[in-house]
C-alpha positions as a Markdown table, in Angstrom:
| # | Residue | x | y | z |
|---|---|---|---|---|
| 1 | Unk | 124.2 | -7.8 | -5.6 |
| 2 | Unk | 120.8 | -9.4 | -6.0 |
| 3 | Unk | 121.2 | -11.6 | -3.0 |
| 4 | Unk | 122.0 | -8.5 | -1.1 |
| 5 | Unk | 119.2 | -6.5 | -2.1 |
| 6 | Unk | 117.1 | -9.6 | -1.2 |
| 7 | Unk | 118.2 | -9.9 | 1.8 |
| 8 | Unk | 117.2 | -6.2 | 2.3 |
| 9 | Unk | 114.1 | -6.3 | 0.6 |
| 10 | Unk | 112.4 | -9.3 | 2.1 |
| 11 | Unk | 112.6 | -7.6 | 5.5 |
| 12 | Unk | 111.3 | -4.4 | 4.6 |
| 13 | Unk | 108.4 | -5.7 | 2.4 |
| 14 | Unk | 107.6 | -8.1 | 5.7 |
| 15 | Unk | 107.2 | -5.0 | 7.7 |
| 16 | Unk | 105.1 | -3.2 | 5.2 |
| 17 | Unk | 102.8 | -6.2 | 5.0 |
| 18 | Unk | 102.5 | -6.1 | 9.0 |
| 19 | Unk | 102.0 | -2.4 | 9.2 |
| 20 | Unk | 99.3 | -2.6 | 6.3 |
| 21 | Unk | 97.7 | -5.3 | 8.2 |
| 22 | Unk | 97.8 | -3.3 | 11.7 |
| 23 | Unk | 96.6 | -0.5 | 9.7 |
| 24 | Unk | 93.9 | -2.5 | 8.3 |
| 25 | Unk | 92.6 | -3.7 | 11.8 |
| 26 | Unk | 92.9 | -0.5 | 13.1 |
| 27 | Unk | 90.6 | 0.8 | 10.1 |
| 28 | Unk | 88.3 | -2.2 | 11.4 |
| 29 | Unk | 87.7 | -1.0 | 14.7 |
| 30 | Unk | 85.8 | 2.2 | 14.1 |
| 31 | Unk | 82.5 | 2.6 | 15.7 |
| 32 | Unk | 79.7 | 5.3 | 15.5 |
| 33 | Unk | 76.4 | 6.1 | 17.0 |
| 34 | Unk | 74.0 | 7.1 | 14.4 |
| 35 | Unk | 71.7 | 7.7 | 16.8 |
| 36 | Unk | 70.1 | 7.5 | 20.4 |
| 37 | Unk | 66.5 | 7.9 | 21.6 |
| 38 | Unk | 65.7 | 8.0 | 25.2 |
| 39 | Unk | 62.4 | 7.3 | 27.2 |
| 40 | Unk | 59.5 | 9.7 | 28.4 |
| 41 | Unk | 56.7 | 8.3 | 30.2 |
| 42 | Unk | 53.2 | 9.6 | 30.2 |
| 43 | Unk | 52.3 | 12.8 | 32.3 |
| 44 | Unk | 50.2 | 10.9 | 34.6 |
| 45 | Unk | 52.9 | 9.2 | 35.8 |
| 46 | Unk | 54.8 | 12.0 | 37.2 |
| 47 | Unk | 56.2 | 11.9 | 40.9 |
| 48 | Unk | 55.2 | 15.2 | 42.3 |
| 49 | Unk | 55.9 | 16.4 | 45.8 |
| 50 | Unk | 52.6 | 15.2 | 47.7 |
| 51 | Unk | 52.7 | 11.6 | 45.5 |
| 52 | Unk | 56.2 | 11.0 | 46.7 |
| 53 | Unk | 54.9 | 11.6 | 50.0 |
| 54 | Unk | 51.6 | 9.8 | 50.1 |
| 55 | Unk | 53.8 | 6.4 | 49.0 |
| 56 | Unk | 56.3 | 7.0 | 51.7 |
| 57 | Unk | 53.6 | 7.2 | 54.4 |
| 58 | Unk | 51.7 | 4.0 | 53.3 |
| 59 | Unk | 54.6 | 1.8 | 54.0 |
| 60 | Unk | 53.4 | 0.8 | 57.4 |
| 61 | Unk | 56.7 | -1.0 | 58.2 |
| 62 | Unk | 58.2 | 2.2 | 59.1 |
| 63 | Unk | 58.3 | 4.4 | 62.1 |
| 64 | Unk | 59.2 | 8.1 | 62.6 |
| 65 | Unk | 62.9 | 7.4 | 62.4 |
| 66 | Unk | 62.5 | 6.1 | 59.3 |
| 67 | Unk | 59.9 | 8.6 | 57.9 |
| 68 | Unk | 62.4 | 11.5 | 58.8 |
| 69 | Unk | 65.4 | 9.4 | 57.3 |
| 70 | Unk | 63.4 | 9.0 | 53.8 |
| 71 | Unk | 61.8 | 12.6 | 53.7 |
| 72 | Unk | 65.6 | 13.8 | 54.7 |
| 73 | Unk | 66.9 | 11.9 | 51.9 |
| 74 | Unk | 64.1 | 13.4 | 49.0 |
| 75 | Unk | 64.6 | 16.9 | 50.2 |
| 76 | Unk | 68.6 | 16.7 | 49.7 |
| 77 | Unk | 68.2 | 14.1 | 46.7 |
| 78 | Unk | 68.5 | 16.8 | 44.0 |
| 79 | Unk | 65.8 | 15.4 | 42.4 |
| 80 | Unk | 62.6 | 17.5 | 41.2 |
| 81 | Unk | 58.7 | 17.0 | 40.5 |
| 82 | Unk | 59.3 | 16.3 | 37.0 |
| 83 | Unk | 60.5 | 12.7 | 37.5 |
| 84 | Unk | 58.3 | 9.7 | 36.6 |
| 85 | Unk | 57.2 | 6.6 | 38.9 |
| 86 | Unk | 56.3 | 3.1 | 37.5 |
| 87 | Unk | 53.0 | 2.5 | 37.2 |
| 88 | Unk | 52.2 | -0.2 | 39.7 |
| 89 | Unk | 53.9 | 2.0 | 42.2 |
| 90 | Unk | 51.2 | 4.9 | 41.9 |
| 91 | Unk | 48.6 | 2.1 | 42.0 |
| 92 | Unk | 49.7 | 0.9 | 45.1 |
| 93 | Unk | 50.5 | -2.3 | 43.9 |
| 94 | Unk | 54.5 | -2.3 | 44.7 |
| 95 | Unk | 54.4 | -5.1 | 47.5 |
| 96 | Unk | 52.4 | -7.3 | 45.0 |
| 97 | Unk | 54.0 | -7.3 | 41.7 |
| 98 | Unk | 53.4 | -9.7 | 38.7 |
| 99 | Unk | 55.4 | -10.9 | 35.7 |
| 100 | Unk | 52.9 | -9.0 | 33.6 |
| 101 | Unk | 54.0 | -5.8 | 35.5 |
| 102 | Unk | 57.3 | -6.8 | 34.9 |
| 103 | Unk | 56.8 | -7.1 | 31.2 |
| 104 | Unk | 54.7 | -4.5 | 30.6 |
| 105 | Unk | 57.2 | -1.5 | 32.2 |
| 106 | Unk | 60.2 | -2.9 | 30.6 |
| 107 | Unk | 58.4 | -3.5 | 27.0 |
| 108 | Unk | 56.7 | 0.1 | 27.2 |
| 109 | Unk | 60.2 | 1.9 | 27.6 |
| 110 | Unk | 62.0 | -0.9 | 24.9 |
| 111 | Unk | 59.1 | -0.6 | 21.9 |
| 112 | Unk | 58.5 | 2.8 | 22.4 |
| 113 | Unk | 62.0 | 3.9 | 22.2 |
| 114 | Unk | 62.7 | 1.4 | 19.0 |
| 115 | Unk | 59.8 | 2.5 | 17.0 |
| 116 | Unk | 61.3 | 6.1 | 17.4 |
| 117 | Unk | 64.8 | 5.3 | 16.4 |
| 118 | Unk | 64.4 | 2.8 | 13.3 |
| 119 | Unk | 61.6 | 5.4 | 12.6 |
| 120 | Unk | 64.1 | 8.4 | 12.9 |
| 121 | Unk | 66.8 | 6.9 | 10.9 |
| 122 | Unk | 65.1 | 4.8 | 8.3 |
| 123 | Unk | 67.1 | 1.7 | 8.9 |
| 124 | Unk | 64.8 | -1.4 | 8.7 |
| 125 | Unk | 64.5 | -3.8 | 11.9 |
| 126 | Unk | 65.7 | -6.4 | 9.6 |
| 127 | Unk | 68.7 | -4.8 | 8.7 |
| 128 | Unk | 70.2 | -5.2 | 12.8 |
| 129 | Unk | 73.0 | -7.8 | 13.0 |
| 130 | Unk | 73.8 | -7.2 | 16.5 |
| 131 | Unk | 70.9 | -6.6 | 19.4 |
| 132 | Unk | 72.3 | -6.1 | 23.1 |
| 133 | Unk | 69.6 | -5.6 | 25.8 |
| 134 | Unk | 71.3 | -4.7 | 29.6 |
| 135 | Unk | 68.3 | -4.5 | 32.5 |
| 136 | Unk | 69.9 | -5.5 | 35.7 |
| 137 | Unk | 66.8 | -6.7 | 37.8 |
| 138 | Unk | 64.8 | -8.3 | 34.9 |
| 139 | Unk | 65.8 | -11.7 | 33.2 |
| 140 | Unk | 62.5 | -13.4 | 31.6 |
| 141 | Unk | 62.3 | -16.7 | 29.5 |
| 142 | Unk | 61.9 | -16.0 | 26.4 |
| 143 | Unk | 64.7 | -13.6 | 26.8 |
| 144 | Unk | 64.1 | -9.5 | 26.4 |
| 145 | Unk | 66.2 | -9.7 | 23.2 |
| 146 | Unk | 63.6 | -12.6 | 21.7 |
| 147 | Unk | 60.9 | -10.2 | 22.6 |
| 148 | Unk | 62.5 | -7.5 | 20.7 |
| 149 | Unk | 63.1 | -10.0 | 17.9 |
| 150 | Unk | 59.6 | -11.3 | 17.8 |
| 151 | Unk | 58.1 | -7.7 | 18.0 |
| 152 | Unk | 60.4 | -6.4 | 14.6 |
| 153 | Unk | 60.8 | -10.0 | 13.0 |
| 154 | Unk | 64.4 | -9.4 | 12.6 |
| 155 | Unk | 66.5 | -11.8 | 10.8 |
| 156 | Unk | 67.5 | -15.3 | 11.7 |
| 157 | Unk | 71.0 | -14.9 | 12.2 |
| 158 | Unk | 71.2 | -11.8 | 14.4 |
| 159 | Unk | 73.6 | -11.7 | 17.3 |
| 160 | Unk | 71.8 | -11.0 | 20.4 |
| 161 | Unk | 72.9 | -10.9 | 24.3 |
| 162 | Unk | 71.6 | -10.2 | 27.3 |
| 163 | Unk | 72.9 | -8.6 | 30.2 |
| 164 | Unk | 71.4 | -8.9 | 33.5 |
| 165 | Unk | 73.2 | -7.6 | 37.2 |
| 166 | Unk | 75.4 | -4.8 | 35.3 |
| 167 | Unk | 73.8 | -2.4 | 37.0 |
| 168 | Unk | 74.1 | 1.7 | 35.9 |
| 169 | Unk | 77.2 | 1.3 | 34.2 |
| 170 | Unk | 75.8 | -1.3 | 31.7 |
| 171 | Unk | 75.0 | 0.9 | 29.1 |
| 172 | Unk | 78.8 | 1.3 | 28.0 |
| 173 | Unk | 79.3 | -2.4 | 29.0 |
| 174 | Unk | 76.9 | -2.9 | 26.1 |
| 175 | Unk | 78.2 | -0.7 | 23.5 |
| 176 | Unk | 81.9 | -2.3 | 24.4 |
| 177 | Unk | 80.4 | -5.9 | 23.5 |
| 178 | Unk | 78.9 | -4.1 | 20.1 |
| 179 | Unk | 82.4 | -2.5 | 19.6 |
| 180 | Unk | 84.1 | -6.1 | 19.9 |
| 181 | Unk | 82.0 | -7.9 | 17.8 |
| 182 | Unk | 82.3 | -5.0 | 14.9 |
| 183 | Unk | 86.0 | -6.4 | 14.4 |
| 184 | Unk | 84.7 | -9.6 | 13.3 |
| 185 | Unk | 81.7 | -8.4 | 11.3 |
| 186 | Unk | 82.4 | -5.7 | 8.3 |
| 187 | Unk | 79.1 | -3.4 | 7.9 |
| 188 | Unk | 77.2 | -4.1 | 10.8 |
| 189 | Unk | 74.2 | -2.2 | 12.6 |
| 190 | Unk | 74.0 | -3.1 | 16.1 |
| 191 | Unk | 71.1 | -2.0 | 18.5 |
| 192 | Unk | 71.6 | -1.6 | 22.2 |
| 193 | Unk | 68.9 | -1.1 | 24.7 |
| 194 | Unk | 69.6 | 0.4 | 28.1 |
| 195 | Unk | 66.9 | 0.4 | 30.9 |
| 196 | Unk | 65.8 | -1.0 | 34.0 |
| 197 | Unk | 62.7 | -2.8 | 36.0 |
| 198 | Unk | 61.9 | -0.5 | 38.9 |
| 199 | Unk | 58.7 | -0.9 | 39.9 |
| 200 | Unk | 58.6 | -4.9 | 40.5 |
| 201 | Unk | 61.9 | -4.1 | 42.6 |
| 202 | Unk | 60.6 | -1.4 | 45.1 |
| 203 | Unk | 61.5 | -2.2 | 48.5 |
| 204 | Unk | 59.0 | -2.4 | 50.8 |
| 205 | Unk | 60.5 | -2.7 | 54.3 |
| 206 | Unk | 62.7 | -0.1 | 56.5 |
| 207 | Unk | 66.1 | -1.1 | 56.2 |
| 208 | Unk | 67.8 | 2.6 | 55.6 |
| 209 | Unk | 70.6 | 1.1 | 53.1 |
| 210 | Unk | 67.8 | -0.2 | 50.7 |
| 211 | Unk | 65.0 | 2.9 | 51.2 |
| 212 | Unk | 67.8 | 4.7 | 49.5 |
| 213 | Unk | 66.7 | 3.3 | 46.0 |
| 214 | Unk | 63.1 | 4.4 | 46.2 |
| 215 | Unk | 64.3 | 8.1 | 46.9 |
| 216 | Unk | 66.8 | 7.8 | 43.7 |
| 217 | Unk | 65.6 | 5.4 | 41.1 |
| 218 | Unk | 62.9 | 6.3 | 38.2 |
| 219 | Unk | 61.6 | 5.0 | 35.3 |
| 220 | Unk | 63.4 | 6.0 | 32.2 |
| 221 | Unk | 65.9 | 4.3 | 29.5 |
| 222 | Unk | 67.5 | 4.3 | 26.0 |
| 223 | Unk | 67.9 | 3.0 | 22.7 |
| 224 | Unk | 71.1 | 3.4 | 20.5 |
| 225 | Unk | 72.0 | 2.2 | 17.0 |
| 226 | Unk | 75.3 | 1.9 | 16.3 |
| 227 | Unk | 77.6 | 0.6 | 12.9 |
| 228 | Unk | 81.0 | 0.5 | 11.8 |
| 229 | Unk | 79.7 | 1.3 | 8.3 |
| 230 | Unk | 82.1 | 3.8 | 6.7 |
| 231 | Unk | 79.6 | 5.1 | 4.5 |
| 232 | Unk | 77.7 | 5.8 | 7.6 |
| 233 | Unk | 80.3 | 8.4 | 8.7 |
| 234 | Unk | 78.5 | 11.3 | 7.5 |
| 235 | Unk | 75.3 | 10.4 | 9.2 |
| 236 | Unk | 76.8 | 9.7 | 12.4 |
| 237 | Unk | 76.0 | 11.7 | 16.0 |
| 238 | Unk | 79.3 | 10.2 | 17.3 |
| 239 | Unk | 82.6 | 8.1 | 16.7 |
| 240 | Unk | 83.7 | 6.4 | 19.8 |
| 241 | Unk | 87.5 | 6.7 | 20.5 |
| 242 | Unk | 88.0 | 4.8 | 23.5 |
| 243 | Unk | 86.4 | 2.8 | 26.2 |
| 244 | Unk | 87.7 | 1.2 | 29.7 |
| 245 | Unk | 86.2 | -1.2 | 31.5 |
| 246 | Unk | 87.3 | -1.8 | 35.2 |
| 247 | Unk | 85.5 | -4.5 | 37.7 |
| 248 | Unk | 86.3 | -4.7 | 41.7 |
| 249 | Unk | 84.6 | -7.6 | 41.5 |
| 250 | Unk | 87.5 | -9.4 | 43.7 |
| 251 | Unk | 87.2 | -6.6 | 46.3 |
| 252 | Unk | 84.5 | -7.8 | 49.1 |
| 253 | Unk | 83.8 | -4.4 | 50.3 |
| 254 | Unk | 83.7 | -3.1 | 46.8 |
| 255 | Unk | 81.3 | -6.1 | 46.1 |
| 256 | Unk | 79.1 | -5.9 | 48.9 |
| 257 | Unk | 78.5 | -2.0 | 48.8 |
| 258 | Unk | 75.5 | -2.0 | 45.9 |
| 259 | Unk | 74.0 | -5.3 | 46.0 |
| 260 | Unk | 70.2 | -7.2 | 45.8 |
| 261 | Unk | 69.5 | -8.4 | 49.0 |
| 262 | Unk | 66.4 | -9.2 | 51.4 |
| 263 | Unk | 65.9 | -8.1 | 54.7 |
| 264 | Unk | 65.4 | -9.8 | 57.9 |
| 265 | Unk | 61.6 | -9.6 | 57.3 |
| 266 | Unk | 62.1 | -11.1 | 53.8 |
| 267 | Unk | 61.9 | -8.1 | 51.9 |
| 268 | Unk | 64.3 | -7.8 | 48.6 |
| 269 | Unk | 65.4 | -4.8 | 47.9 |
| 270 | Unk | 69.0 | -3.1 | 46.8 |
| 271 | Unk | 71.1 | -2.3 | 49.5 |
| 272 | Unk | 73.6 | 0.8 | 48.9 |
| 273 | Unk | 76.1 | 1.1 | 52.0 |
| 274 | Unk | 78.7 | 4.0 | 53.0 |
| 275 | Unk | 81.4 | 1.7 | 51.4 |
| 276 | Unk | 79.8 | 2.6 | 48.2 |
| 277 | Unk | 81.9 | 6.1 | 47.7 |
| 278 | Unk | 85.2 | 4.2 | 48.3 |
| 279 | Unk | 84.1 | 1.5 | 45.8 |
| 280 | Unk | 83.6 | 4.4 | 43.6 |
| 281 | Unk | 87.2 | 6.2 | 44.4 |
| 282 | Unk | 89.2 | 2.8 | 43.9 |
| 283 | Unk | 87.1 | 1.7 | 40.4 |
| 284 | Unk | 87.8 | 5.2 | 39.2 |
| 285 | Unk | 91.3 | 5.5 | 40.4 |
| 286 | Unk | 92.3 | 1.5 | 38.5 |
| 287 | Unk | 90.0 | 3.1 | 35.4 |
| 288 | Unk | 92.0 | 6.4 | 34.8 |
| 289 | Unk | 95.4 | 4.5 | 35.0 |
| 290 | Unk | 94.2 | 3.3 | 31.3 |
| 291 | Unk | 92.0 | 5.8 | 30.5 |
| 292 | Unk | 94.0 | 8.9 | 31.2 |
| 293 | Unk | 96.9 | 8.0 | 28.3 |
| 294 | Unk | 94.4 | 8.1 | 25.8 |
| 295 | Unk | 92.6 | 11.0 | 26.7 |
| 296 | Unk | 95.5 | 13.6 | 27.7 |
| 297 | Unk | 98.3 | 15.2 | 25.9 |
| 298 | Unk | 101.6 | 13.7 | 26.6 |
| 299 | Unk | 102.6 | 17.3 | 28.0 |
| 300 | Unk | 100.1 | 17.3 | 30.5 |
| 301 | Unk | 101.0 | 14.0 | 31.7 |
| 302 | Unk | 104.6 | 14.9 | 32.1 |
| 303 | Unk | 103.2 | 17.9 | 34.2 |
| 304 | Unk | 101.0 | 15.6 | 35.9 |
| 305 | Unk | 104.0 | 13.3 | 37.0 |
| 306 | Unk | 106.4 | 16.1 | 37.9 |
| 307 | Unk | 103.5 | 17.7 | 40.5 |
| 308 | Unk | 102.6 | 14.5 | 42.1 |
| 309 | Unk | 106.4 | 14.0 | 43.1 |
| 310 | Unk | 105.9 | 17.1 | 45.4 |
| 311 | Unk | 102.4 | 17.0 | 46.3 |
| 312 | Unk | 101.7 | 15.1 | 49.9 |
| 313 | Unk | 100.2 | 11.8 | 49.7 |
| 314 | Unk | 96.4 | 11.5 | 50.0 |
| 315 | Unk | 93.9 | 9.1 | 50.5 |
| 316 | Unk | 92.9 | 7.5 | 47.5 |
| 317 | Unk | 89.6 | 6.4 | 49.1 |
| 318 | Unk | 88.4 | 9.3 | 49.0 |
| 319 | Unk | 86.1 | 10.2 | 45.4 |
| 320 | Unk | 86.7 | 13.9 | 45.5 |
| 321 | Unk | 90.9 | 13.3 | 45.5 |
| 322 | Unk | 91.5 | 10.7 | 42.5 |
| 323 | Unk | 92.0 | 12.9 | 39.5 |
| 324 | Unk | 93.9 | 15.7 | 41.9 |
| 325 | Unk | 96.3 | 17.5 | 39.7 |
| 326 | Unk | 94.6 | 15.9 | 36.1 |
| 327 | Unk | 93.7 | 18.7 | 33.7 |
| 328 | Unk | 91.2 | 16.7 | 31.7 |
| 329 | Unk | 89.9 | 19.9 | 29.7 |
| 330 | Unk | 93.6 | 19.2 | 27.8 |
| 331 | Unk | 91.9 | 16.5 | 26.1 |
| 332 | Unk | 88.0 | 16.8 | 26.7 |
| 333 | Unk | 85.4 | 19.5 | 26.1 |
| 334 | Unk | 82.5 | 18.0 | 27.9 |
| 335 | Unk | 81.6 | 15.6 | 30.9 |
| 336 | Unk | 78.6 | 13.1 | 30.8 |
| 337 | Unk | 78.5 | 12.0 | 34.6 |
| 338 | Unk | 75.9 | 9.3 | 35.5 |
| 339 | Unk | 73.2 | 11.1 | 37.2 |
| 340 | Unk | 73.3 | 8.7 | 40.0 |
| 341 | Unk | 72.9 | 10.8 | 42.7 |
| 342 | Unk | 74.1 | 14.4 | 44.0 |
| 343 | Unk | 77.2 | 12.9 | 46.2 |
| 344 | Unk | 78.2 | 11.2 | 43.2 |
| 345 | Unk | 78.2 | 14.2 | 40.9 |
| 346 | Unk | 79.9 | 16.4 | 43.3 |
| 347 | Unk | 82.5 | 13.8 | 44.2 |
| 348 | Unk | 83.3 | 13.2 | 40.4 |
| 349 | Unk | 83.1 | 17.0 | 40.0 |
| 350 | Unk | 86.0 | 17.7 | 42.7 |
| 351 | Unk | 88.0 | 14.6 | 41.5 |
| 352 | Unk | 88.2 | 16.4 | 38.1 |
| 353 | Unk | 88.0 | 19.6 | 39.1 |
| 354 | Unk | 85.3 | 20.5 | 36.9 |
| 355 | Unk | 83.1 | 23.8 | 37.3 |
| 356 | Unk | 79.6 | 24.0 | 37.9 |
| 357 | Unk | 79.0 | 24.6 | 33.7 |
| 358 | Unk | 80.7 | 21.0 | 33.6 |
| 359 | Unk | 78.0 | 19.4 | 35.8 |
| 360 | Unk | 75.0 | 21.0 | 35.0 |
| 361 | Unk | 74.1 | 18.7 | 32.4 |
| 362 | Unk | 74.5 | 15.9 | 35.2 |
| 363 | Unk | 72.4 | 17.6 | 37.8 |
| 364 | Unk | 69.5 | 18.5 | 35.3 |
| 365 | Unk | 69.4 | 15.2 | 34.1 |
| 366 | Unk | 68.9 | 14.1 | 38.1 |
| 367 | Unk | 66.3 | 16.9 | 38.7 |
| 368 | Unk | 64.4 | 16.1 | 36.0 |
| 369 | Unk | 64.6 | 12.4 | 35.1 |
| 370 | Unk | 65.8 | 11.2 | 38.4 |
| 371 | Unk | 68.6 | 7.9 | 38.6 |
| 372 | Unk | 67.3 | 5.8 | 35.7 |
| 373 | Unk | 70.1 | 3.5 | 36.4 |
| 374 | Unk | 72.1 | 2.4 | 32.8 |
| 375 | Unk | 69.8 | 5.1 | 30.9 |
| 376 | Unk | 70.9 | 7.9 | 32.6 |
| 377 | Unk | 73.9 | 8.7 | 30.8 |
| 378 | Unk | 72.2 | 9.3 | 27.8 |
| 379 | Unk | 69.6 | 12.0 | 29.5 |
| 380 | Unk | 72.9 | 13.7 | 30.0 |
| 381 | Unk | 74.2 | 13.7 | 26.8 |
| 382 | Unk | 70.6 | 14.7 | 25.7 |
| 383 | Unk | 70.7 | 17.5 | 27.7 |
| 384 | Unk | 74.0 | 19.0 | 26.4 |
| 385 | Unk | 72.6 | 18.4 | 22.8 |
| 386 | Unk | 69.6 | 20.2 | 23.4 |
| 387 | Unk | 71.8 | 23.2 | 25.1 |
| 388 | Unk | 73.7 | 23.2 | 21.5 |
| 389 | Unk | 76.7 | 22.9 | 23.6 |
| 390 | Unk | 77.9 | 20.0 | 21.2 |
| 391 | Unk | 80.0 | 21.4 | 17.7 |
| 392 | Unk | 82.1 | 18.9 | 15.5 |
| 393 | Unk | 85.4 | 17.6 | 16.7 |
| 394 | Unk | 84.4 | 18.2 | 20.5 |
| 395 | Unk | 85.5 | 15.5 | 22.9 |
| 396 | Unk | 82.9 | 14.0 | 25.7 |
| 397 | Unk | 83.9 | 11.7 | 28.7 |
| 398 | Unk | 81.2 | 9.6 | 30.1 |
| 399 | Unk | 81.8 | 8.1 | 33.6 |
| 400 | Unk | 79.7 | 5.6 | 34.7 |
| 401 | Unk | 79.6 | 3.5 | 38.2 |
| 402 | Unk | 77.8 | 0.1 | 38.7 |
| 403 | Unk | 77.3 | -2.9 | 40.9 |
| 404 | Unk | 79.6 | -5.4 | 41.0 |
| 405 | Unk | 81.4 | -2.9 | 41.5 |
| 406 | Unk | 82.5 | -1.1 | 38.2 |
| 407 | Unk | 83.9 | 1.8 | 36.6 |
| 408 | Unk | 83.0 | 1.9 | 32.9 |
| 409 | Unk | 84.2 | 5.2 | 31.1 |
| 410 | Unk | 84.3 | 6.1 | 27.3 |
| 411 | Unk | 85.0 | 9.4 | 25.4 |
| 412 | Unk | 83.0 | 10.0 | 22.5 |
| 413 | Unk | 84.1 | 12.7 | 19.4 |
| 414 | Unk | 81.1 | 14.5 | 18.3 |
| 415 | Unk | 80.9 | 13.9 | 14.1 |
| 416 | Unk | 79.0 | 16.8 | 13.5 |
| 417 | Unk | 77.3 | 20.0 | 14.8 |
| 418 | Unk | 74.5 | 18.7 | 17.0 |
| 419 | Unk | 71.1 | 20.4 | 17.8 |
| 420 | Unk | 68.2 | 18.1 | 17.2 |
| 421 | Unk | 64.6 | 17.7 | 19.0 |
| 422 | Unk | 65.3 | 15.2 | 21.9 |
| 423 | Unk | 63.1 | 14.2 | 24.9 |
| 424 | Unk | 64.2 | 17.4 | 26.5 |
| 425 | Unk | 62.6 | 19.3 | 23.5 |
| 426 | Unk | 59.4 | 20.8 | 25.5 |
| 427 | Unk | 61.4 | 22.2 | 28.7 |
| 428 | Unk | 64.9 | 22.9 | 27.8 |
| 429 | Unk | 64.3 | 26.6 | 27.6 |
| 430 | Unk | 63.4 | 26.2 | 31.4 |
| 431 | Unk | 67.1 | 24.8 | 32.5 |
| 432 | Unk | 68.5 | 25.3 | 34.6 |
| 433 | Unk | 66.6 | 26.7 | 36.8 |
| 434 | Unk | 67.6 | 29.9 | 39.1 |
| 435 | Unk | 67.3 | 27.9 | 42.1 |
| 436 | Unk | 66.4 | 24.3 | 42.5 |
| 437 | Unk | 64.7 | 24.2 | 45.8 |
| 438 | Unk | 63.2 | 20.7 | 46.5 |
| 439 | Unk | 59.2 | 21.4 | 47.7 |
| 440 | Unk | 59.6 | 18.8 | 50.7 |
| 441 | Unk | 61.7 | 22.1 | 52.0 |
| 442 | Unk | 58.3 | 23.6 | 52.5 |
| 443 | Unk | 56.0 | 21.2 | 53.0 |
| 444 | Unk | 58.4 | 19.1 | 55.5 |
| 445 | Unk | 61.4 | 21.0 | 57.0 |
| 446 | Unk | 59.9 | 20.5 | 60.0 |
| 447 | Unk | 61.4 | 16.8 | 59.8 |
| 448 | Unk | 64.4 | 18.5 | 61.0 |
| 449 | Unk | 62.8 | 19.3 | 64.6 |
| 450 | Unk | 63.5 | 17.3 | 67.3 |
| 451 | Unk | 60.1 | 17.8 | 68.6 |
| 452 | Unk | 58.5 | 16.8 | 65.2 |
| 453 | Unk | 55.8 | 14.1 | 66.0 |
| 454 | Unk | 54.5 | 10.9 | 64.4 |
| 455 | Unk | 50.8 | 12.6 | 64.2 |
| 456 | Unk | 52.0 | 15.7 | 62.4 |
| 457 | Unk | 53.3 | 12.7 | 59.6 |
| 458 | Unk | 50.2 | 11.0 | 58.9 |
| 459 | Unk | 48.1 | 13.9 | 58.5 |
| 460 | Unk | 45.2 | 11.9 | 56.3 |
């Protein structure tokens, strides 16, 4: 009898032990965001209509066709007059950037946001265990993490990581690195800094596919404090529920659609090709295959599978058709889309069947701050918070695309009702405006007239 009991109990005990180990491992995968701080540049760096036009006009490499292309792009960009320009561009020194200029731009963003982050959270820089910095187009020596560690005199055993060349979706990639390290370091603090080097990478040539970046990208960035400390749960703003990364680097077309190159005249810039939307659709499709089962309830998935059997085949290369038939609102309440441009926001919106209310945060972030690369998501999130949309228990789907080509998406859960003052504080009352009309339409709408002359462009 005792032998039979032992034979029965041993496997049961073993199963219980395995279950407890898995449960503990699952509990150790928690990742909370304690706070985030977005950068706002000084008022004297705002890029209004006339300043933007003067920057375009002083590029002597451009002809009438290129002038028209640039001005038409600005008119349709969805970007307003409140965005911030790199200081060296305003000073007319974009064609001769120095290392000092590059570091000055990045350090202002990093140190300003970090100072505020530490002050608001009460966490000392000496308590930080993990530091991840992502800046795609600047990789100095000593590294950017080393500069932060030196300034704040962080501890000697801090785990530091520098990410370069990762593009606009690097912020979620950096968070994923911190989350994975949390699995092996209990009760740790991590800081993630996401920004971009804009001024030194301003394109001064005449290739249309490379001039687009000048129209879309602006100065900005964000610093975030993450932790896996259970004791910090009550102070956290968000909890990371899931994160999925997709990389299409093995696909030549996707790899080359968003790439830093030199043109025929030797001018370095960032090339955005017409294949970008196709790459975005493909990466988004692959990402959703892994993300959807983690986000949507089973009944919503079954309904989608059944409906898809009776739906005509569609071209998966079209971004607007990627999520056709999926009801994401059964799994998340808010959508934080990277403000990479109006076409990206429109495409994702149609793909997921979102309303203008859902797309408003991304549109307003693009209008107010422009495309700030990896920092862009956090201006969108800040808009939601400033509008008091985020309530305890709500889930937020973050969607980002980046060079490589990559699609990195995640879901956050709101830990408490949020209404803190942030980077939107001084202007949120005026958003959304009754109508978004780019001032270029009034001043330069005539560029669509075939009879427009070069003389009219050179008003000086």
